[in-house]
KEKOLTOR-650546 format. One record per residue (C-alpha): residue number from 0; x, y, z. Coordinates in steps of 0.5 Angstrom, whole numbers. Layout:
KEKOLTOR-650546
  num     xx     yy     zz
  NUM      X      Y      Z
...
This chain:
KEKOLTOR-650546
  num     xx     yy     zz
    0     34    -22    -10
    1     41    -25    -11
    2     43    -26     -4
    3     50    -23     -3
    4     52    -20      5
    5     53    -13      5
    6     56    -11     12
    7     58     -6     17
    8     65     -9     20
    9     72     -6     22
   10     77     -5     17
   11     87      1     13
   12     94      7      5
   13     97     13      0
   14     92     19     -4
   15     87     21     -9
   16     83     26     -8
   17     75     26    -10
   18     73     32    -12
   19     66     35    -13
   20     62     41    -15
   21     57     40     -8
   22     58     43     -2
   23     60     36      0
   24     68     34     -2
   25     69     27     -1
   26     78     25     -1
   27     79     18     -3
   28     86     15      0
   29     88     10     -4
   30     90      5      2
   31     93      0     -3
   32    100     -3     -4
   33    103     -3    -11
   34    101     -8    -16
   35     94    -10    -12
   36     87     -8    -10
   37     86      0    -12
   38     94     -1    -16
   39     92     -7    -20
   40     96     -7    -28
   41     92    -11    -30
   42     89     -9    -38
   43     82     -8    -39
   44     77     -5    -44
   45     73      1    -42
   46     66     -1    -41
   47     59      2    -39
   48     62      9    -38
   49     68      7    -34
   50     74     10    -38
   51     79      6    -34
   52     84      2    -38
   53     87     -1    -32
   54     83     -5    -27
   55     87     -1    -21
   56     84      5    -24
   57     77      2    -26
   58     75      1    -18
   59     78      8    -16
   60     73     10    -22
   61     67      7    -18
   62     69     10    -12
   63     70     17    -15
   64     63     17    -19
   65     60     14    -12
   66     63     19     -8
   67     61     25    -13
   68     54     21    -12
   69     53     22     -5
   70     56     29     -4
   71     51     32    -10
   72     46     31     -4
   73     51     32      3
   74     53     38      5
   75     59     40      9
   76     65     45     10
   77     70     39     12
   78     72     34      7
   79     69     27      8
   80     76     22      8
   81     75     15      6
   82     80     10      7
   83     79      5      1
   84     82     -1     -1
   85     81     -9     -5
   86     83    -15      0
   87     81    -22     -2
   88     75    -24      3
   89     70    -30      4
   90     65    -31     -4
   91     59    -29      0
   92     62    -22      3
   93     63    -16     -3
   94     65    -11      2
   95     66     -8      9
   96     66     -2     12
   97     68      1     19
   98     69      8     23
   99     75     12     24
  100     73     14     30
  101     66     18     33
  102     65     25     37
  103     61     26     44
  104     60     33     46
  105     64     37     40
  106     62     44     39
  107     55     44     37
  108     53     37     38
  109     46     37     39
  110     46     32     43
  111     50     30     50
  112     54     24     52
  113     52     22     45
  114     57     19     40
  115     57     21     31
  116     60     18     26
  117     66     23     24
  118     64     26     18
  119     57     27     22
  120     61     31     28
  121     65     35     23
  122     59     38     19
  123     55     40     24
  124     62     44     28
  125     65     46     22
  126     72     43     24
  127     76     37     23
  128     75     33     29
  129     81     28     27
  130     85     32     23
  131     89     27     18
  132     85     21     20
  133     80     18     15
  134     72     19     17
  135     71     11     16
  136     74      5     12
  137     72      1      7
  138     75     -6      4
  139     72     -9     -3
  140     73    -16     -4
  141     78    -18     -9
  142     77    -24    -10
  143     71    -23    -14
  144     75    -21    -20
  145     79    -28    -18
  146     79    -35    -19
  147     77    -36    -13
  148     69    -33    -14
  149     64    -36    -19
  150     63    -28    -20
  151     66    -23    -22
  152     64    -15    -21
  153     62    -11    -27
  154     66     -4    -27
  155     61      0    -31
  156     58      6    -28
  157     51      5    -33
  158     48      0    -28
  159     47     -5    -36
  160     52    -10    -35
  161     50    -15    -40
  162     54    -21    -37
  163     49    -21    -30
  164     56    -20    -26
  165     55    -16    -19
  166     55     -8    -21
  167     61     -5    -16
  168     57      1    -17
  169     51      0    -12
  170     56     -4     -7
  171     60      2     -6
  172     55      6     -6
  173     52      1      0
  174     59      2      4
  175     59      9      4
  176     52     10      7
  177     55      6     13
  178     61     10     14
  179     56     17     13
  180     52     15     19
  181     48      8     17
  182     51      3     22
  183     50      2     30
  184     56      3     35
  185     53     -4     40
  186     55    -10     39
  187     49    -14     38
  188     52    -21     41
  189     52    -18     47
  190     49    -11     48
  191     56     -7     49
  192     58     -1     46
  193     64     -2     42
  194     65      6     44
  195     63      5     51
  196     58     10     50
  197     52     10     45
  198     51     13     39
  199     46     18     35
  200     44     11     31
  201     43      7     37
  202     39     13     40
  203     34     12     34
  204     34      5     35
  205     26      3     39
  206     25     -4     41
  207     16     -4     40
  208     16    -10     44
  209     19     -6     51
  210     18      0     48
  211     25      3     50
  212     30      7     45
  213     37      2     45
  214     40      9     49
  215     36      7     55
  216     37      0     55
  217     43     -5     59
  218     48     -9     56
  219     43    -15     56
  220     36    -12     53
  221     40     -9     47
  222     42    -16     46
  223     37    -19     46
  224     33    -13     42
  225     38    -15     37
  226     34    -22     36
  227     27    -19     36
  228     25    -20     29
  229     20    -14     27
  230     20    -12     32
  231     27     -7     32
  232     24      0     28
  233     28      6     26
  234     25     12     30
  235     28     18     26
  236     23     24     24
  237     25     25     17
  238     25     17     15
  239     18     16     19
  240     17     22     14
  241     19     19      8
  242     17     11     10
  243     10     12      6
  244     12      9      0
  245     15      3      3
  246     12     -3      6
  247     16     -4     12
  248     14    -11     15
  249     13    -10     22
  250      9     -6     28
  251      6      0     28
  252      3      4     34
  253     -3      0     36
  254     -6      4     43
  255    -13      3     46
  256    -15      8     50
  257    -21      6     53
  258    -25      2     57
  259    -19      2     62
  260    -20     -5     62
  261    -17     -6     56
  262    -13      0     55
  263     -5      0     53
  264     -1     -1     47
  265     -2     -8     43
  266      4    -11     40
  267      2    -13     31
  268      5    -14     25
  269      3     -9     19
  270      0    -14     12
  271      4    -15      7
  272      0    -10      3
  273     -6     -4      5
  274     -4      4      6
  275      0      7     11
  276     -1     12     17
  277      3     18     14
  278     -1     21     21
  279     -5     18     27
  280    -11     14     25
  281    -16     16     32
  282    -23     13     33
  283    -28      7     35
  284    -27      0     34
  285    -33     -4     31
  286    -33    -10     30
  287    -35    -13     23
  288    -42    -16     21
  289    -44    -20     14
  290    -51    -22     17
  291    -48    -29     15
  292    -46    -35     19
  293    -39    -32     21
  294    -41    -25     22
  295    -36    -23     24
  296    -30    -26     18
  297    -31    -20     14
  298    -32    -25      7
  299    -38    -23      5
  300    -40    -14      5
  301    -41    -12     11
  302    -49    -11     14
  303    -49     -3     18
  304    -42     -1     19
  305    -41      6     22
  306    -36     10     16
  307    -31     12     19
  308    -30      7     25
  309    -23      2     25
  310    -26     -6     24
  311    -25    -12     27
  312    -25    -18     23
  313    -24    -25     26
  314    -18    -29     21
  315    -21    -35     17
  316    -25    -37     12
  317    -23    -33      6
  318    -16    -29      4
  319    -14    -23      9
  320    -14    -18      2
  321    -22    -21      1
  322    -24    -18      9
  323    -20    -12      8
  324    -23     -9      2
  325    -29    -11      5
  326    -28     -7     11
  327    -25     -1      7
  328    -32     -1      2
  329    -36     -1      8
  330    -32      5     10
  331    -27      3     15
  332    -22      8     16
  333    -17      1     18
  334    -18     -6     19
  335    -15     -9     25
  336    -16    -17     24
  337    -15    -22     29
  338    -12    -29     29
  339    -17    -34     31
  340    -11    -40     33
  341     -5    -40     38
  342     -6    -36     43
  343     -1    -29     43
  344      2    -31     35
  345      1    -26     31
  346      1    -28     23
  347      6    -24     21
  348      5    -26     13
  349     -2    -23     11
  350     -1    -24      4
  351     -6    -20      0
  352     -9    -26     -4
  353    -13    -23    -10
  354    -16    -17     -8
  355    -10    -14     -3
  356     -8    -10     -8
  357    -14     -5     -9
  358    -14     -4     -1
  359    -11      2      1
  360    -13      4      8
  361     -8      1     14
  362     -8     -7     16
  363     -6    -10     22
  364     -5    -17     26
  365     -7    -18     32
  366     -6    -25     36
  367    -12    -29     39
  368    -12    -26     46
  369    -11    -19     45
  370    -17    -20     39
  371    -21    -23     45
  372    -20    -18     50
  373    -21    -13     45
  374    -29    -16     43
  375    -30    -17     50
  376    -31    -10     51
  377    -34     -8     45
  378    -38     -4     43
  379    -34      3     46
  380    -26      2     46
  381    -23      7     42
  382    -16      7     40
  383    -10      9     35
  384     -7      6     29
  385     -1     11     29
  386      5     12     24
  387      9      7     21
  388     16      6     23
  389     23      3     18
  390     24     -4     21
  391     32     -6     22
  392     34    -13     21
  393     33    -17     27
  394     34    -24     25
  395     32    -29     30
  396     40    -31     31
  397     45    -25     30
  398     48    -25     23
  399     55    -21     25
  400     56    -15     21
  401     49    -15     18
  402     45    -15     24
  403     42     -9     26
  404     45     -3     22
  405     41     -5     16
  406     34     -5     14
  407     29    -11     14
  408     31    -15      9
  409     24    -16      7
  410     23     -9      6
  411     18     -8      0
  412     21     -5     -5
  413     28     -7     -4
  414     32     -1     -1
  415     39      1     -1
  416     41     -1      5
  417     38     -7      7
  418     44    -14      9
  419     43    -17      0
  420     44    -14     -6
  421     38    -13    -10
  422     39    -13    -18
  423     33     -7    -17
  424     38     -2    -14
  425     44      1    -18
  426     45      9    -16
  427     39     10    -12
  428     40     12     -5
  429     32     11     -4
  430     30     13      4
  431     38     12      6
  432     38     21      5
  433     32     21     11
  434     35     17     15
  435     42     21     15
  436     38     27     16
  437     36     24     23
  438     43     23     25
  439     45     30     24
  440     48     31     16
  441     45     37     12
  442     42     33      6
  443     40     37     -1
  444     33     36     -4
  445     31     32      1
  446     24     32     -1
  447     25     29     -7
  448     26     22     -4
  449     23     18     -8
  450     24     23    -14
  451     28     19    -18
  452     22     12    -18
  453     27      8    -15
  454     20      2    -15
  455     21     -3    -18
  456     15     -6    -19
  457     16    -12    -17
  458      9    -15    -13
  459     12    -21    -12
  460     10    -22     -5
  461      4    -19     -5
  462      1    -25     -8
  463      2    -30     -2
  464     -4    -31      1
  465     -5    -34      8
  466    -13    -34     11
């Protein structure tokens, strides 16, 4: 993965329309002055299906092509207007995006007192909420085409750059995704609202530790939640439905319903392998038994396990993948692996080892303390593992412009709206149309989120071992 940062920040005019034949029509306004940016007269040769013969023309052609890609998936009777420009920026940044405005309580608004990004509000209401102004602003880093930075943008439209330069196409695709609605309206550093009220993106942010959505938190709670690594989830129903083929390294809902002594929701982490839970898996928890000197470690084939039950396994002695495979082979519907040390610590990097790629049941980790409490009540513990949720980027220290308004950086396979670029992505929208549908867009072909095979096949993370 190439770690160039993609941001969602604020950013300025002249006109060029990018019409498409789909229901959504994008209009790109050229915000650069004569002789620079989108008007740069530097002579260049056509490349990768881009016929432009000046640097400025090639840049605009990429923007138009990306707008067409988005237009093919979105429906709106109101033009989606983007103000775009190229400016010198730090070499570690490829581009940044900011909203033109946000709107609440407009005709047809599905939720009261919740702000919607301009393009969403226009689409829902069928009326331009701010005529004459852009729905969002995008700035790209012109320093990448000068001596200031060690690389340059590739302006081809084919994703076949022979030099290893940074493709501009996926960078534009990513930044337009922010402007269309993949962005929080909260300041992750202090938890305050940029526009004085929560946005629709914030409405779907769920802190798995507190069980609160961001629009129900105070500023201090949001600020703390923004660094709650791998516990910050996206709770949109369309994205949850589409997440089955994606490994988000975060928690699921583990709920014990009986007996009362251990009833409740338990903090956990999903393994880096295993299946997902598109529907809740409910049943009795059962401690595994291998008939060996360490019967509950699951390192040998299980003895007498009840098919359909949820396996409880102790960490230690062998790889996580082997433990989980033994549970699956015995008929377990899911596997819960309890840490064997450090009290409240939950293992968040359970690697597959040699056998995990054969595991199809869900596998999650619990802390030693929680595992001990549950095992003390076995048999007779009942509960469930509920649907996976996509995880948002919440590093331990706030990364300005990146925290919260991206998918978790460790998601596999790489997704368009992660905070860093990836060579695996060119024109793939992957989970983004589902997320945009969550926040109010009308999306074409929603059921085909994964139809064009964005999966890279890279399973390098699955080769890690943390027994």
